[in-house]
DSSP file (Angstrom, degrees, kcal/mol; ACC not computed):
  #  RESIDUE AA STRUCTURE BP1 BP2  ACC     N-H-->O    O-->H-N    N-H-->O    O-->H-N    TCO  KAPPA ALPHA  PHI   PSI    X-CA   Y-CA   Z-CA
    1    1 A M              0   0    0      0, 0.0     2,-0.3     0, 0.0     0, 0.0   0.000 360.0 360.0 360.0 137.4  -53.2   16.2   21.9
    2    2 A A        -     0   0    0      1,-0.0     2,-0.3     0, 0.0     0, 0.0  -0.596 360.0-125.4 -83.4 141.5  -50.6   15.8   19.1
    3    3 A S        -     0   0    0     -2,-0.3     2,-0.4     2,-0.0    -1,-0.0  -0.656  21.2-153.1 -83.0 145.9  -48.0   18.5   18.9
    4    4 A T        -     0   0    0     -2,-0.3     2,-0.5     0, 0.0    -1,-0.0  -0.940   2.8-158.6-120.0 139.1  -47.7   20.3   15.5
    5    5 A I        -     0   0    0     -2,-0.4     2,-0.1     3,-0.0    -2,-0.0  -0.978  26.3-118.2-122.4 137.9  -44.4   21.9   14.4
    6    6 A H     >  -     0   0    0     -2,-0.5     4,-1.5     1,-0.1     3,-0.5  -0.395  21.5-118.4 -72.3 143.7  -44.8   24.6   11.7
    7    7 A D  H  > S+     0   0    0      1,-0.2     4,-3.0     2,-0.2     5,-0.2   0.778 110.1  66.0 -53.2 -27.1  -43.0   23.8    8.3
    8    8 A R  H  > S+     0   0    0      2,-0.2     4,-2.5     1,-0.2    -1,-0.2   0.948 102.0  46.1 -62.1 -47.5  -40.8   26.9    8.8
    9    9 A W  H  > S+     0   0    0     -3,-0.5     4,-2.8     2,-0.2    -1,-0.2   0.859 110.7  51.8 -69.2 -34.0  -39.1   25.4   11.8
   10   10 A L  H  X S+     0   0    0     -4,-1.5     4,-2.9     2,-0.2     5,-0.3   0.976 112.5  46.0 -62.4 -52.1  -38.6   22.1   10.1
   11   11 A W  H  X S+     0   0    0     -4,-3.0     4,-2.9     1,-0.2    -2,-0.2   0.921 112.8  50.6 -58.4 -40.7  -37.0   23.8    7.0
   12   12 A L  H  X S+     0   0    0     -4,-2.5     4,-2.7     1,-0.2    -1,-0.2   0.939 111.3  48.0 -65.5 -40.6  -34.9   26.0    9.3
   13   13 A G  H  X S+     0   0    0     -4,-2.8     4,-2.5     1,-0.2     5,-0.2   0.946 113.8  47.2 -61.8 -44.5  -33.7   22.8   11.3
   14   14 A L  H  X S+     0   0    0     -4,-2.9     4,-2.7     1,-0.2    -1,-0.2   0.887 111.8  50.5 -63.2 -36.0  -32.9   21.0    8.0
   15   15 A G  H  X S+     0   0    0     -4,-2.9     4,-2.5    -5,-0.3    -1,-0.2   0.953 112.3  46.3 -71.3 -42.9  -31.0   24.1    6.6
   16   16 A V  H  X S+     0   0    0     -4,-2.7     4,-2.3     2,-0.2     5,-0.2   0.905 114.5  48.9 -68.0 -36.1  -28.9   24.4    9.9
   17   17 A L  H  X S+     0   0    0     -4,-2.5     4,-2.5     1,-0.2    -2,-0.2   0.956 113.4  46.3 -66.7 -45.9  -28.2   20.6    9.8
   18   18 A A  H  X S+     0   0    0     -4,-2.7     4,-2.6    -5,-0.2     5,-0.3   0.922 110.0  54.2 -61.4 -42.4  -27.2   20.8    6.1
   19   19 A F  H  X S+     0   0    0     -4,-2.5     4,-2.4    -5,-0.2    -1,-0.2   0.962 113.6  40.2 -54.1 -54.7  -25.0   23.9    6.8
   20   20 A F  H  X S+     0   0    0     -4,-2.3     4,-3.0     1,-0.2     5,-0.2   0.902 113.9  55.2 -68.9 -37.7  -22.9   22.0    9.6
   21   21 A A  H  X S+     0   0    0     -4,-2.5     4,-2.1    -5,-0.2    -1,-0.2   0.947 111.6  44.2 -65.0 -44.9  -22.9   18.7    7.5
   22   22 A F  H  X S+     0   0    0     -4,-2.6     4,-2.5     2,-0.2    -1,-0.2   0.892 113.1  51.7 -64.0 -42.4  -21.3   20.8    4.4
   23   23 A K  H  X S+     0   0    0     -4,-2.4     4,-2.7    -5,-0.3     5,-0.2   0.948 110.2  47.7 -64.1 -46.0  -18.9   22.5    6.8
   24   24 A G  H  X S+     0   0    0     -4,-3.0     4,-2.0     2,-0.2    -2,-0.2   0.884 113.8  47.5 -62.6 -39.3  -17.8   19.1    8.3
   25   25 A V  H  X S+     0   0    0     -4,-2.1     4,-2.2    -5,-0.2    -1,-0.2   0.895 111.7  49.6 -62.9 -42.4  -17.3   17.6    4.8
   26   26 A A  H  X S+     0   0    0     -4,-2.5     4,-1.9     2,-0.2    -2,-0.2   0.886 112.3  48.2 -69.4 -37.8  -15.4   20.5    3.6
   27   27 A H  H  X S+     0   0    0     -4,-2.7     4,-1.6    -5,-0.2    -2,-0.2   0.886 110.8  50.7 -66.1 -35.1  -13.1   20.4    6.6
   28   28 A G  H  X S+     0   0    0     -4,-2.0     4,-2.3    -5,-0.2    -2,-0.2   0.915 111.0  49.0 -72.4 -36.5  -12.5   16.7    6.2
   29   29 A L  H  X S+     0   0    0     -4,-2.2     4,-2.4     1,-0.2    -2,-0.2   0.874 111.0  49.9 -65.8 -36.8  -11.6   17.2    2.5
   30   30 A R  H  X S+     0   0    0     -4,-1.9     4,-1.9     2,-0.2    -1,-0.2   0.829 110.3  49.4 -68.5 -32.2   -9.2   20.0    3.4
   31   31 A E  H  X S+     0   0    0     -4,-1.6     4,-2.4     2,-0.2    -2,-0.2   0.912 110.8  51.2 -74.4 -43.9   -7.6   17.8    6.1
   32   32 A I  H  X S+     0   0    0     -4,-2.3     4,-1.8     2,-0.2    -2,-0.2   0.963 110.8  47.8 -54.7 -56.2   -7.2   15.0    3.5
   33   33 A T  H  X S+     0   0    0     -4,-2.4     4,-0.5     1,-0.2    -1,-0.2   0.893 113.3  48.7 -50.3 -45.8   -5.6   17.3    1.0
   34   34 A R  H >< S+     0   0    0     -4,-1.9     3,-0.7     1,-0.2    -1,-0.2   0.904 110.7  49.3 -64.5 -41.2   -3.2   18.7    3.6
   35   35 A L  H 3< S+     0   0    0     -4,-2.4    -1,-0.2     1,-0.2    -2,-0.2   0.712 110.9  51.3 -73.6 -23.7   -2.2   15.3    4.9
   36   36 A S  H 3< S+     0   0    0     -4,-1.8    -1,-0.2    -5,-0.2    -2,-0.2   0.482  82.1 111.5 -94.7   1.6   -1.5   14.0    1.3
   37   37 A E    <<  -     0   0    0     -3,-0.7     2,-0.4    -4,-0.5    -3,-0.0  -0.476  61.6-138.5 -69.0 149.0    0.7   16.8    0.1
   38   38 A T        -     0   0    0     -2,-0.1     2,-0.5     2,-0.0    -2,-0.1  -0.936  12.6-155.4-109.0 132.7    4.3   16.0   -0.4
   39   39 A I        -     0   0    0     -2,-0.4     2,-0.7     0, 0.0    -2,-0.0  -0.933   7.9-142.1-113.8 122.3    6.8   18.5    0.7
   40   40 A E        -     0   0    0     -2,-0.5     3,-0.1     3,-0.0    -2,-0.0  -0.767  17.8-146.3 -86.9 121.4   10.3   18.6   -0.9
   41   41 A H        -     0   0    0     -2,-0.7     3,-0.1     1,-0.1     2,-0.1  -0.578  27.9 -99.1 -80.0 145.3   13.0   19.3    1.7
   42   42 A P        -     0   0    0      0, 0.0     2,-0.1     0, 0.0    -1,-0.1  -0.360  47.7-100.5 -61.9 142.6   16.0   21.3    0.7
   43   43 A R        -     0   0    0      1,-0.1     2,-0.2    -2,-0.1    -3,-0.0  -0.450  37.6-130.0 -71.6 137.9   19.1   19.0   -0.2
   44   44 A S        -     0   0    0     -2,-0.1    -1,-0.1     2,-0.1    -3,-0.0  -0.482   6.2-129.8 -89.9 160.7   21.5   18.9    2.6
   45   45 A K        +     0   0    0     -2,-0.2     2,-0.1     2,-0.1    -1,-0.1   0.324  66.7 123.5 -95.2   8.2   25.2   19.5    2.0
   46   46 A K        -     0   0    0      1,-0.1    -2,-0.1     3,-0.0     3,-0.1  -0.399  69.9-108.2 -75.1 148.1   26.2   16.3    3.9
   47   47 A A        -     0   0    0      1,-0.1    -1,-0.1    -2,-0.1     2,-0.1  -0.486  45.7-100.4 -70.6 139.9   28.3   13.7    2.2
   48   48 A P        -     0   0    0      0, 0.0    -1,-0.1     0, 0.0     3,-0.1  -0.389  36.5-115.2 -65.0 143.7   26.3   10.5    1.4
   49   49 A R        -     0   0    0      1,-0.1     3,-0.1    -2,-0.1    -3,-0.0  -0.535  34.1-103.0 -76.4 136.3   26.7    7.7    3.8
   50   50 A P        -     0   0    0      0, 0.0    -1,-0.1     0, 0.0     5,-0.1  -0.333  43.9-104.5 -59.9 142.4   28.2    4.6    2.5
   51   51 A S    >>  -     0   0    0      1,-0.1     3,-1.1    -3,-0.1     4,-0.8  -0.367  17.8-124.2 -74.8 148.8   25.7    2.0    1.8
   52   52 A S  G >4 S+     0   0    0      1,-0.3     3,-0.5     2,-0.2     4,-0.4   0.766 109.5  64.1 -59.7 -24.7   25.4   -0.9    4.3
   53   53 A E  G >4 S+     0   0    0      1,-0.2     3,-1.1     2,-0.2    -1,-0.3   0.905 101.6  49.9 -66.7 -39.1   25.9   -3.4    1.3
   54   54 A N  G <4 S+     0   0    0     -3,-1.1    -1,-0.2     1,-0.2    -2,-0.2   0.686 102.3  63.1 -72.0 -17.1   29.4   -2.0    0.7
   55   55 A A  G << S+     0   0    0     -4,-0.8     2,-0.4    -3,-0.5    -1,-0.2   0.594  81.7  94.2 -83.5 -10.4   30.3   -2.4    4.5
   56   56 A I  S <  S-     0   0    0     -3,-1.1     2,-0.0    -4,-0.4     5,-0.0  -0.675  81.7-120.6 -84.1 130.4   29.9   -6.2    4.3
   57   57 A K     >  -     0   0    0     -2,-0.4     4,-1.9     1,-0.1     5,-0.2  -0.319  12.2-125.2 -69.2 156.6   33.2   -8.0    3.8
   58   58 A T  H  > S+     0   0    0      1,-0.2     4,-1.7     2,-0.2    -1,-0.1   0.826 110.8  56.6 -73.0 -26.0   33.6  -10.2    0.7
   59   59 A E  H  > S+     0   0    0      2,-0.2     4,-2.0     1,-0.2    -1,-0.2   0.879 107.9  48.5 -70.0 -35.7   34.7  -13.1    2.9
   60   60 A S  H  > S+     0   0    0      1,-0.2     4,-2.5     2,-0.2    -2,-0.2   0.897 110.5  49.7 -66.3 -38.6   31.5  -12.8    4.8
   61   61 A L  H  X S+     0   0    0     -4,-1.9     4,-2.2     2,-0.2    -2,-0.2   0.855 108.3  54.6 -66.9 -33.9   29.5  -12.6    1.6
   62   62 A Q  H  < S+     0   0    0     -4,-1.7     4,-0.5     2,-0.2    -1,-0.2   0.928 110.3  47.3 -64.9 -46.2   31.4  -15.8    0.3
   63   63 A T  H >< S+     0   0    0     -4,-2.0     3,-0.9     1,-0.2    62,-0.2   0.903 114.0  45.7 -66.7 -41.8   30.3  -17.6    3.5
   64   64 A L  H >< S+     0   0    0     -4,-2.5     3,-2.0     1,-0.2    -1,-0.2   0.845 103.4  64.5 -71.3 -28.8   26.6  -16.4    3.1
   65   65 A A  T 3< S+     0   0    0     -4,-2.2    -1,-0.2     1,-0.3    -2,-0.2   0.632 103.5  48.6 -70.5  -7.4   26.6  -17.4   -0.6
   66   66 A L  T <  S+     0   0    0     -3,-0.9    59,-4.0    -4,-0.5    -1,-0.3   0.144  87.6 128.0-110.0  17.2   27.0  -21.0    0.5
   67   67 A C  B <   -a  125   0A   0     -3,-2.0    59,-0.2    57,-0.2    -3,-0.1  -0.353  63.8-133.5 -71.3 149.4   24.2  -20.7    3.0
   68   68 A S  S    S+     0   0    0     57,-0.7     2,-0.6    56,-0.1    -1,-0.1   0.754  85.5  92.6 -74.3 -24.5   21.4  -23.3    3.0
   69   69 A N  S  > S-     0   0    0      1,-0.2     4,-2.7    -5,-0.1     5,-0.2  -0.624  70.7-150.9 -73.8 111.4   18.8  -20.5    3.4
   70   70 A V  H  > S+     0   0    0     -2,-0.6     4,-2.6     1,-0.2     5,-0.2   0.879  92.5  49.6 -50.7 -51.4   17.7  -19.6   -0.3
   71   71 A D  H  > S+     0   0    0      2,-0.2     4,-2.2     1,-0.2    -1,-0.2   0.869 113.5  44.3 -56.8 -45.3   17.0  -16.0    0.4
   72   72 A I  H  > S+     0   0    0      1,-0.2     4,-2.6     2,-0.2     5,-0.2   0.899 115.2  49.9 -67.6 -40.1   20.3  -15.3    2.2
   73   73 A R  H  X S+     0   0    0     -4,-2.7     4,-2.2     1,-0.2    -2,-0.2   0.894 111.6  48.0 -74.2 -32.6   22.2  -17.1   -0.5
   74   74 A K  H  X S+     0   0    0     -4,-2.6     4,-2.6    -5,-0.2    -1,-0.2   0.935 111.8  48.4 -64.2 -47.9   20.5  -15.3   -3.3
   75   75 A A  H  X S+     0   0    0     -4,-2.2     4,-2.3     2,-0.2    -2,-0.2   0.894 112.8  48.0 -61.4 -42.6   21.0  -11.9   -1.7
   76   76 A A  H  X S+     0   0    0     -4,-2.6     4,-3.2     2,-0.2     5,-0.2   0.946 111.5  51.2 -64.6 -46.5   24.7  -12.6   -1.1
   77   77 A T  H  X S+     0   0    0     -4,-2.2     4,-2.4    -5,-0.2     5,-0.2   0.937 109.0  50.9 -51.2 -51.3   25.2  -13.9   -4.6
   78   78 A D  H  X S+     0   0    0     -4,-2.6     4,-2.3     2,-0.2    -1,-0.2   0.873 110.5  47.9 -53.4 -46.4   23.6  -10.8   -5.9
   79   79 A L  H  X S+     0   0    0     -4,-2.3     4,-2.8     2,-0.2     5,-0.2   0.954 113.5  49.7 -63.8 -48.4   25.9   -8.5   -3.8
   80   80 A L  H  X S+     0   0    0     -4,-3.2     4,-2.2     1,-0.2    -2,-0.2   0.925 112.9  45.1 -55.8 -45.9   28.9  -10.5   -5.0
   81   81 A C  H  X S+     0   0    0     -4,-2.4     4,-2.6     2,-0.2    -1,-0.2   0.871 111.4  51.8 -70.3 -39.0   28.0  -10.3   -8.6
   82   82 A N  H  X S+     0   0    0     -4,-2.3     4,-2.2    -5,-0.2    -1,-0.2   0.906 110.8  48.5 -69.4 -37.6   27.2   -6.6   -8.5
   83   83 A R  H  < S+     0   0    0     -4,-2.8     4,-0.4     1,-0.2    -2,-0.2   0.920 112.8  49.9 -72.9 -29.9   30.7   -5.9   -6.8
   84   84 A F  H >< S+     0   0    0     -4,-2.2     3,-0.8    -5,-0.2     7,-0.3   0.905 110.2  48.3 -65.5 -43.4   32.3   -8.1   -9.6
   85   85 A V  H 3< S+     0   0    0     -4,-2.6    -1,-0.2     1,-0.2    -2,-0.2   0.874 113.5  48.4 -63.6 -37.5   30.5   -6.3  -12.4
   86   86 A N  T 3< S+     0   0    0     -4,-2.2     2,-0.8    -5,-0.2    -1,-0.2   0.450  94.1  85.3 -87.2   4.1   31.4   -2.9  -11.0
   87   87 A N    X>  -     0   0    0     -3,-0.8     4,-1.5    -4,-0.4     3,-0.6  -0.851  53.7-172.8-105.8 102.3   35.1   -3.7  -10.5
   88   88 A K  H 3> S+     0   0    0     -2,-0.8     4,-1.8     1,-0.2    -1,-0.1   0.825  84.0  58.5 -64.6 -29.5   37.1   -3.1  -13.6
   89   89 A E  H 3> S+     0   0    0      2,-0.2     4,-2.4     1,-0.2    -1,-0.2   0.864 102.4  54.2 -67.2 -34.8   40.3   -4.6  -12.0
   90   90 A A  H <> S+     0   0    0     -3,-0.6     4,-2.8     1,-0.2     5,-0.2   0.925 108.3  49.6 -63.5 -44.5   38.5   -7.8  -11.4
   91   91 A H  H  X S+     0   0    0     -4,-1.5     4,-1.9    -7,-0.3    -2,-0.2   0.834 110.8  48.7 -52.7 -38.5   37.6   -7.9  -15.1
   92   92 A R  H  X S+     0   0    0     -4,-1.8     4,-3.1     2,-0.2    -2,-0.2   0.927 112.3  48.7 -69.7 -50.5   41.1   -7.3  -16.2
   93   93 A L  H  X S+     0   0    0     -4,-2.4     4,-2.3     1,-0.2     5,-0.2   0.938 111.7  48.8 -60.3 -51.4   42.5  -10.0  -13.8
   94   94 A L  H  X S+     0   0    0     -4,-2.8     4,-2.7     1,-0.2     5,-0.2   0.925 113.3  48.6 -56.8 -43.8   39.9  -12.7  -15.0
   95   95 A S  H  X S+     0   0    0     -4,-1.9     4,-2.0    -5,-0.2    -2,-0.2   0.927 110.1  50.7 -61.6 -46.2   40.7  -11.8  -18.6
   96   96 A N  H  < S+     0   0    0     -4,-3.1    -1,-0.2     1,-0.2    -2,-0.2   0.847 111.9  46.2 -54.4 -40.6   44.3  -12.1  -18.0
   97   97 A D  H >< S+     0   0    0     -4,-2.3     3,-1.0     2,-0.2    -2,-0.2   0.886 113.3  50.8 -71.0 -41.5   44.0  -15.5  -16.3
   98   98 A F  H 3< S+     0   0    0     -4,-2.7    -2,-0.2     1,-0.2    -1,-0.2   0.827 115.2  40.8 -72.9 -26.3   41.7  -16.7  -19.1
   99   99 A H  T 3< S+     0   0    0     -4,-2.0    -1,-0.2    -5,-0.2    -2,-0.2   0.363  88.2 119.2 -95.7   8.0   44.1  -15.6  -21.8
  100  100 A S  S <  S-     0   0    0     -3,-1.0     6,-0.1    -4,-0.2    -3,-0.1  -0.252  70.6-126.9 -69.8 161.5   47.3  -16.7  -20.1
  101  101 A G  S    S+     0   0    0      4,-0.0    -1,-0.1     5,-0.0    -4,-0.1   0.602  83.2 102.9 -84.7  -8.1   49.4  -19.4  -21.9
  102  102 A D     >  -     0   0    0      1,-0.1     4,-2.0    -5,-0.1     5,-0.2  -0.639  59.3-160.6 -75.1 110.7   49.4  -21.5  -18.7
  103  103 A P  H  > S+     0   0    0      0, 0.0     4,-1.4     0, 0.0    -1,-0.1   0.711  88.0  56.2 -69.3 -19.5   46.8  -24.4  -19.3
  104  104 A E  H  > S+     0   0    0      2,-0.2     4,-2.3     1,-0.1     5,-0.1   0.907 108.7  45.9 -72.8 -44.1   46.4  -25.1  -15.6
  105  105 A R  H  > S+     0   0    0      1,-0.2     4,-2.1     2,-0.2     5,-0.2   0.891 111.9  51.7 -72.1 -38.7   45.4  -21.6  -14.9
  106  106 A V  H  X S+     0   0    0     -4,-2.0     4,-2.3     2,-0.2    -1,-0.2   0.859 110.9  47.9 -61.0 -38.8   42.9  -21.5  -17.9
  107  107 A A  H  X S+     0   0    0     -4,-1.4     4,-2.5     2,-0.2    -2,-0.2   0.898 109.1  54.1 -76.0 -34.7   41.2  -24.7  -16.8
  108  108 A Q  H  X S+     0   0    0     -4,-2.3     4,-2.0     2,-0.2    -2,-0.2   0.893 109.9  47.1 -59.2 -39.3   41.0  -23.3  -13.3
  109  109 A V  H  X S+     0   0    0     -4,-2.1     4,-2.7     2,-0.2     5,-0.2   0.950 113.1  48.4 -66.8 -47.6   39.3  -20.2  -14.6
  110  110 A Q  H  X S+     0   0    0     -4,-2.3     4,-2.0     1,-0.2     5,-0.3   0.897 110.3  52.8 -64.7 -36.1   36.9  -22.3  -16.7
  111  111 A K  H  X S+     0   0    0     -4,-2.5     4,-1.8    -5,-0.2    -1,-0.2   0.931 113.5  42.9 -62.1 -43.4   36.1  -24.5  -13.7
  112  112 A H  H  < S+     0   0    0     -4,-2.0    -2,-0.2     1,-0.2    -1,-0.2   0.835 114.2  49.0 -72.7 -36.7   35.2  -21.6  -11.6
  113  113 A C  H  < S+     0   0    0     -4,-2.7    -2,-0.2    -5,-0.2    -1,-0.2   0.864 119.6  36.6 -74.0 -31.5   33.3  -19.8  -14.1
  114  114 A T  H  < S+     0   0    0     -4,-2.0    -2,-0.2    -5,-0.2    -1,-0.2   0.700  97.0  95.4 -97.4 -21.8   31.1  -22.8  -15.1
  115  115 A K  S  < S-     0   0    0     -4,-1.8     2,-0.6    -5,-0.3    -4,-0.0  -0.466  70.1-135.0 -69.3 141.0   30.8  -24.4  -11.7
  116  116 A S    >   -     0   0    0     -2,-0.2     3,-1.7     1,-0.1     4,-0.2  -0.834   3.9-144.7 -94.3 126.9   27.7  -23.6   -9.7
  117  117 A A  T 3  S+     0   0    0     -2,-0.6     3,-0.2     1,-0.3    -1,-0.1   0.682 100.6  44.3 -59.2 -15.7   28.4  -22.8   -6.0
  118  118 A F  T 3  S+     0   0    0      1,-0.1    -1,-0.3     6,-0.1     6,-0.1   0.018  74.8 115.3-120.3  30.9   25.2  -24.5   -5.1
  119  119 A S  S <  S+     0   0    0     -3,-1.7    -1,-0.1     1,-0.1    -2,-0.1   0.797  79.3  28.8 -75.5 -23.0   25.2  -27.7   -7.2
  120  120 A S  S >> S-     0   0    0     -4,-0.2     3,-1.3    -3,-0.2     4,-0.5  -0.991  72.7-126.8-139.5 147.7   25.4  -30.2   -4.4
  121  121 A P  T 34 S+     0   0    0      0, 0.0     3,-0.2     0, 0.0    -1,-0.1   0.674 107.0  66.2 -65.1 -15.7   24.2  -30.2   -0.8
  122  122 A E  T 34 S+     0   0    0      1,-0.2    -4,-0.0     3,-0.0    -3,-0.0   0.801  98.8  52.2 -68.6 -29.0   27.7  -31.1    0.4
  123  123 A Q  T <4 S+     0   0    0     -3,-1.3     2,-0.3     2,-0.1    -1,-0.2   0.614  91.7  93.2 -87.7  -9.7   29.0  -27.7   -0.8
  124  124 A Q     <  -     0   0    0     -4,-0.5     2,-0.3    -3,-0.2   -57,-0.2  -0.660  62.0-158.2 -80.4 137.3   26.4  -25.8    1.2
  125  125 A K  B     -a   67   0A   0    -59,-4.0   -57,-0.7    -2,-0.3     2,-0.5  -0.870  25.0-107.9-114.7 153.8   27.3  -24.7    4.5
  126  126 A D    >   -     0   0    0     -2,-0.3     3,-1.1   -59,-0.2   -59,-0.1  -0.698  23.5-155.6 -77.9 125.2   24.7  -23.8    7.3
  127  127 A C  T 3  S+     0   0    0     -2,-0.5    -1,-0.2     1,-0.3   -60,-0.1   0.667  87.7  61.9 -77.4 -16.9   24.9  -20.1    7.7
  128  128 A Y  T 3  S-     0   0    0      1,-0.3    -1,-0.3    -3,-0.0    -2,-0.1   0.337 111.0-112.5 -90.7  11.3   23.6  -20.2   11.3
  129  129 A G    <   -     0   0    0     -3,-1.1    -1,-0.3     2,-0.0    -2,-0.0  -0.140  58.1 -22.8  85.1 175.6   26.6  -22.2   12.5
  130  130 A P        -     0   0    0      0, 0.0     2,-0.3     0, 0.0    -3,-0.0  -0.268  67.8-114.1 -66.2 150.4   26.8  -25.7   13.8
  131  131 A A              0   0    0      1,-0.1    -2,-0.0     0, 0.0    -5,-0.0  -0.580 360.0 360.0 -85.9 140.5   23.8  -27.3   15.2
  132  132 A N              0   0    0     -2,-0.3    -1,-0.1     0, 0.0     0, 0.0   0.397 360.0 360.0 -90.0 360.0   23.8  -28.2   18.9
């Protein structure tokens, strides 16, 4: 004999199922909203740490600027150029050398300003040290 379930129980079961489904979806949406909120923390009174870029010595950057690895060479060159652009004293010294009456000094400045540090493989150094 086939069992029969009255429609009232089917609708009641569907209503209970829908209720818990909506509750679950609402809870999930609230959780997503809570997790995606950004919170601004109050500013601390600490002095800013010097950037790690400024901690690298210029001599080290000069060595890395001659490296055979293109990415390392580019990063070191960018850091050196940024340091030069931000240094007013370097601008003044370069201008003084360029406008000096000594033709040898002017020629040296022009040579260094127009020469590419990466023009030939002989000028490049291996930044990883000598090969074994």
